[in-house]
C-alpha positions in Angstrom: 19.5 36.2 18.6 20.3 37.9 15.4 19.5 41.2 13.6 19.8 44.8 14.7 16.2 45.6 15.2 12.8 44.2 16.1 9.2 45.0 15.0 6.4 43.2 17.1 3.5 41.9 15.2 0.9 39.5 16.1 2.7 38.5 19.1 5.9 37.6 17.2 9.2 39.3 16.7 9.8 40.3 13.2 12.8 41.9 11.5 15.7 40.2 13.1 15.0 39.1 16.6 13.1 36.0 16.1 14.9 33.3 18.1 14.8 30.0 16.3 17.7 28.7 18.3 17.8 25.6 16.0 14.3 24.6 17.2 10.8 25.8 16.3 9.4 25.1 19.6 11.8 24.8 22.5 9.5 22.8 24.6 8.7 19.5 23.0 5.3 19.3 24.5 4.4 22.2 22.3 5.2 20.4 19.1 3.0 17.7 17.5 5.1 17.1 14.4 2.5 18.2 11.7 5.2 19.7 9.5 3.3 23.0 8.9 6.5 24.9 10.0 8.8 23.0 7.6 6.4 23.4 4.6 5.9 27.2 5.0 9.6 28.1 5.4 10.6 30.3 2.4 14.2 29.1 2.6 13.6 25.4 3.2 15.7 25.9 6.5 13.6 23.4 8.4 13.7 19.5 8.2 12.1 16.9 10.5 14.5 14.7 12.4 13.7 11.9 14.9 14.7 12.3 18.6 15.9 9.6 20.8 12.3 8.4 21.6 11.7 8.2 17.7 9.4 11.1 17.3 9.9 13.6 14.5 10.6 17.4 15.4 11.5 20.2 13.3 15.0 21.4 13.3 16.3 24.8 11.9 19.4 25.3 9.9 20.5 28.6 11.3 22.8 29.2 8.3 19.8 29.3 5.8 17.1 30.8 8.4 16.2 34.4 7.6 14.3 34.8 11.0 11.0 35.6 9.2 9.0 34.1 12.0 6.6 32.2 9.7 7.4 28.8 11.5 6.1 30.2 14.7 3.1 32.0 13.2 1.9 28.9 11.3 1.9 26.7 14.4 -1.7 25.9 15.4 -0.9 23.4 18.2 0.0 26.5 20.6 -2.8 28.8 19.5 -5.9 26.4 19.4 -8.0 26.6 22.4 -11.0 24.4 23.5 -13.5 27.2 23.7 -16.5 26.6 21.5 -15.1 28.1 18.4 -18.1 26.9 16.4 -21.8 26.8 17.0 -22.2 24.3 14.3 -21.6 20.7 15.6 -23.8 17.6 15.1 -23.3 14.0 15.6 -24.5 10.9 13.8 -24.1 7.2 14.0 -23.1 5.9 10.5 -22.6 2.4 9.0 -21.4 1.6 5.4 -24.1 -0.3 3.5 -21.5 -2.4 1.6 -20.8 -5.4 3.8 -17.2 -5.8 2.5 -16.4 -2.2 3.1 -17.9 -2.5 6.6 -15.9 -5.4 7.6 -12.7 -4.3 6.3 -12.9 -1.1 8.1 -12.4 -0.9 11.9 -15.6 0.9 12.9 -18.5 1.6 10.7 -16.8 2.3 7.3 -17.5 6.0 7.2 -14.2 7.0 5.9 -14.6 4.3 2.9 -17.8 6.1 2.0 -16.3 9.7 1.9 -13.1 8.4 0.1 -15.4 7.0 -2.7 -17.4 10.2 -2.7 -14.2 12.2 -3.4 -12.5 9.9 -6.0 -15.7 9.6 -8.0 -15.7 13.4 -8.4 -12.2 13.3 -9.7 -10.5 14.3 -6.4 -7.4 12.8 -4.7 -7.0 11.6 -1.1 -4.3 11.6 1.6 -4.1 9.3 4.6 -2.0 7.1 6.7 -0.9 3.7 5.2 1.3 0.9 6.4 4.0 0.7 3.8 6.1 -2.3 2.7 8.5 -1.7 5.5 5.7 -1.6 8.1 6.3 2.0 8.7 3.2 4.3 9.1 3.3 7.0 6.5 0.9 9.6 4.9 0.4 8.9 1.2 -1.5 10.1 -1.8 -4.2 8.1 -3.5 -5.8 8.8 -6.8 -7.9 5.7 -7.2 -10.3 3.8 -5.0 -8.1 0.8 -4.8 -5.3 2.9 -3.5 -7.6 4.6 -0.9 -8.5 1.2 0.7 -5.0 1.2 2.2 -6.1 4.1 4.5 -8.6 2.0 6.2 -8.1 0.6 9.5 -6.6 2.1 12.6 -2.8 2.3 12.9 -1.7 2.8 16.4 1.7 4.5 15.6 2.3 8.2 14.7 2.3 8.6 10.9 5.1 10.5 9.2 4.2 13.2 6.9 6.9 14.0 4.5 7.8 17.6 4.1 6.2 18.8 0.8 2.9 17.1 1.2 1.1 20.2 2.5 2.6 22.2 -0.5 1.3 19.5 -2.9 -2.1 19.8 -1.4 -2.0 23.6 -1.8 -1.0 23.2 -5.4 -4.0 20.9 -6.1 -6.5 23.2 -4.4 -5.1 26.1 -6.4 -5.7 24.2 -9.6 -9.3 23.6 -8.4 -8.9 19.8 -7.4 -11.2 18.3 -4.7 -8.7 17.1 -1.9 -9.6 14.8 0.9 -7.0 14.9 3.9 -7.3 12.6 6.8 -5.3 12.4 10.0 -5.0 13.2 13.7 -6.5 16.5 15.0 -3.2 18.0 15.2 -2.3 17.0 11.6 -5.4 18.3 10.1 -5.2 21.6 12.1 -1.6 21.8 11.0 -2.6 21.7 7.3 -5.5 24.1 8.0 -3.2 26.5 9.4 -0.6 26.3 6.6 -3.2 26.7 4.1 -4.6 29.9 5.8 -1.2 31.3 6.2 -0.5 30.9 2.6 -3.9 32.4 1.6 -5.0 29.1 -0.1 -8.6 28.8 -1.2 -9.9 25.9 0.8 -13.4 25.3 -1.0 -12.1 22.1 -2.5 -10.7 20.7 0.6 -12.4 18.0 2.9 -10.7 17.3 6.1 -11.4 14.2 8.4 -9.7 13.9 11.7 -10.6 11.2 14.3 -11.1 10.6 18.0 -7.5 10.1 19.0 -6.4 8.4 22.0 -2.6 9.4 21.6 0.2 8.4 19.1 2.9 6.0 20.1 6.6 6.3 18.9 7.6 4.9 15.3 10.9 3.8 16.6 9.3 1.8 19.4 7.1 0.1 16.8 10.1 -0.5 14.6 11.9 -2.4 17.6 8.8 -4.2 18.4 8.2 -5.6 14.9 12.0 -6.6 14.7 11.6 -8.6 18.1 8.5 -10.3 16.6 10.4 -11.4 13.5 13.4 -12.6 15.6 11.2 -14.7 18.0 9.3 -16.3 15.0 12.3 -16.4 12.7 9.9 -15.1 9.9 9.6 -11.9 8.0 6.5 -9.9 8.7 4.3 -9.0 5.7 1.4 -7.2 7.2 -0.3 -6.1 10.4 -4.0 -5.6 11.2 -4.0 -3.6 14.3 -7.6 -4.5 15.1 -8.7 -7.7 13.6 -12.6 -7.2 13.5 -13.3 -10.1 11.2 -11.9 -12.7 13.3 -12.4 -11.3 16.8 -15.2 -8.8 16.6 -15.4 -5.0 16.7 -15.4 -4.7 20.5 -12.1 -6.5 20.8 -8.6 -5.0 20.4 -6.6 -7.9 18.8 -3.8 -7.6 16.3 -3.1 -10.0 13.6 0.4 -10.4 12.2 0.8 -12.1 8.8 4.0 -13.5 7.6 5.8 -13.9 4.2 5.4 -17.7 4.5 1.6 -17.4 4.7 1.2 -18.1 8.3 -0.3 -15.7 10.9 -0.5 -15.0 14.6 -2.8 -12.8 16.7 -2.3 -11.2 20.2 -2.9 -7.9 22.0 0.7 -7.2 22.9 0.8 -3.7 21.2 -2.6 -2.8 22.5 -1.8 -3.7 26.0 1.1 -1.4 26.1 -0.7 1.2 24.2 -3.4 1.5 26.8 -0.6 2.0 29.4 -0.1 5.4 28.0 3.6 5.1 28.5 4.8 5.5 24.8 2.9 8.4 23.4 4.4 11.7 22.1 4.8 14.4 24.7 2.3 16.7 23.0 -0.5 14.0 23.5 -0.6 14.6 27.2 -1.6 18.2 26.7 -3.4 17.9 23.4 -5.8 20.9 22.8 -7.9 19.2 20.1 -9.6 16.7 22.5 -12.9 18.4 22.0 -15.8 18.2 19.5 -15.4 21.8 18.7 -12.6 21.5 15.9 -11.9 23.3 12.8 -12.0 20.1 10.5 -15.0 19.2 8.5 -15.5 15.8 10.1 -14.4 14.1 13.2 -14.9 10.4 13.2 -14.3 7.3 15.5 -15.6 4.2 17.0 -19.3 4.8 18.3 -18.7 3.3 21.8 -21.8 3.7 24.0 -24.0 3.8 20.9 -26.7 1.9 22.7 -27.7 5.0 24.6 -28.7 6.9 21.5 -29.5 4.3 18.8 -30.7 0.7 18.4 -30.1 -2.1 16.0 -26.2 -2.2 15.9 -25.6 -4.7 18.6 -24.0 -7.3 16.2 -20.3 -6.4 16.9 -19.7 -5.5 13.2 -18.9 -1.8 14.2 -20.5 1.6 14.0 -19.0 5.0 13.4 -19.5 8.3 15.3 -19.4 11.2 12.8 -19.3 14.7 14.1 -19.9 17.4 11.5 -18.3 20.9 12.1 -19.9 23.1 9.3 -22.4 23.4 6.5 -20.1 21.7 3.9 -19.8 18.5 6.0 -23.7 18.6 6.5 -24.0 18.8 2.7 -21.8 15.9 2.1 -23.5 13.8 4.6 -26.8 14.2 2.6 -25.0 13.2 -0.6 -23.7 9.8 1.0 -27.3 8.6 1.6 -26.9 5.8 -1.1 -23.6 4.6 0.5 -24.1 4.6 4.2 -26.8 4.3 6.8 -26.9 7.6 8.8 -28.9 8.6 12.0 -28.6 11.8 13.8 -27.6 11.4 17.5 -27.3 13.3 20.7 -23.9 14.8 21.0 -24.2 15.1 24.7 -24.6 11.4 25.0 -21.8 10.7 22.6 -18.9 12.4 24.4 -16.1 10.0 24.7 -13.3 10.6 27.1 -11.0 11.6 24.3 -13.3 14.2 23.2 -13.1 15.8 26.7 -9.5 15.7 27.9 -6.1 14.5 26.6 -4.5 11.2 27.5 -3.0 11.0 31.1 0.8 10.2 31.5 0.9 6.5 32.4 2.3 5.3 35.7 5.1 3.6 33.9 5.9 6.3 31.5 9.3 7.1 33.3 10.1 3.4 33.8 9.6 2.6 30.1 11.7 5.5 28.6 14.5 5.0 31.3 14.9 1.3 30.3 14.5 2.2 26.5 17.4 4.7 27.0 19.7 2.2 28.2 18.5 -0.9 26.1 15.9 -0.6 23.5 15.5 -4.4 23.2 15.3 -4.8 26.9 12.4 -2.2 27.1 10.4 -4.1 24.3 11.0 -7.5 25.9 9.9 -6.3 29.4 6.8 -4.5 28.3 5.6 -6.3 25.3 6.7 -9.9 26.1 6.3 -9.8 29.9 6.6 -12.3 32.6 3.6 -14.1 33.9 3.6 -11.8 36.8 3.7 -8.7 34.9 1.2 -10.0 32.2 -1.4 -10.5 35.0 -0.7 -7.1 36.2 -1.2 -5.6 32.7 -4.4 -7.6 32.2 -5.9 -6.3 35.6 -4.9 -2.9 34.6 -6.7 -3.3 31.2 -9.9 -4.6 32.8 -10.0 -1.8 35.4 -9.7 0.8 32.5 -12.7 -1.0 30.7 -14.8 -0.4 33.9 -13.8 3.2 34.2 -14.5 3.9 30.5 -18.2 2.2 30.8 -18.8 4.5 33.9 -17.7 7.6 32.0 -19.9 6.8 29.1 -23.1 6.6 31.4 
């Protein structure tokens, strides 16, 4: 603690008794890593650092910190509640009319359509890409070609560099149209930052998605290293869900190597669905609700057969939830690009729109092994023995049955 006096305002302590203690949030499960706190800091006293599990958390340089409390005030994760904060929520089934865009997307190609909508109006887009080092990071795109790198699911938490939120603020202040896509926590972090900095959000379009949970970037790095060592080849790219070769309903990854060869498996997906390598905040995520502050929430339209017909060709269909009049207006302007059909939200409530991911039974086991030997943890979980492989497959099949029951 520092400072001779304290003034309490908006539940925060101002004027000297704000306790940063080198952490913005003392409890890791209260931090989603959105970077809003680092962006709003007037003294650049906050930087994002990886912990032992590979997740990024804000750390405060107490020598530069002026105890203003903005880092705590901007944190949306600890304030957002699941109460219906908007009476305006509608759901749609959507599919891109362009076959190429449809098949290169993981669901129905809605994101491709809205990215085209923004770029054609002179706007810019932000989203997650798999870079040349196979790291999942947020990037800016000013052309349609660059936007296509945002397509497709990346089952790893993306890194948002400090400064991106500030850059978006500058663009909005200049009257630019900006599209930002990310997880619910990333989008709400941006919205809170813009509101706290009194930024006019008229030109902003936000798209978050139905999120199951975000795995560790460091685990992903160790896993790809193991693939390269076992194959004695350098990885060039990864398709986390190869819809073209295996269909929309499957969850099979395809790994392409620099020599032109490729291999496919569900190794990453199998461990992903064990829920053992997610960020701590995922297990208490407040954004697992259709009532969000973003403009759009999108995802795979699992269970679509209950509300619509004609999409049983395993090519993909997007669930699109709109949260305001701006989103509704954009939907009408996308008519030339996508097939769109209104659906019943009550029959479209997937598990991740109801409650957070549960902590997997093998969570502690995975991280205990990881702490002692990272490579051993990767080998044991991603390249299992026959006995363990059969156990994982039976667990995956059991989950499929439960999901189908929940969607009825």
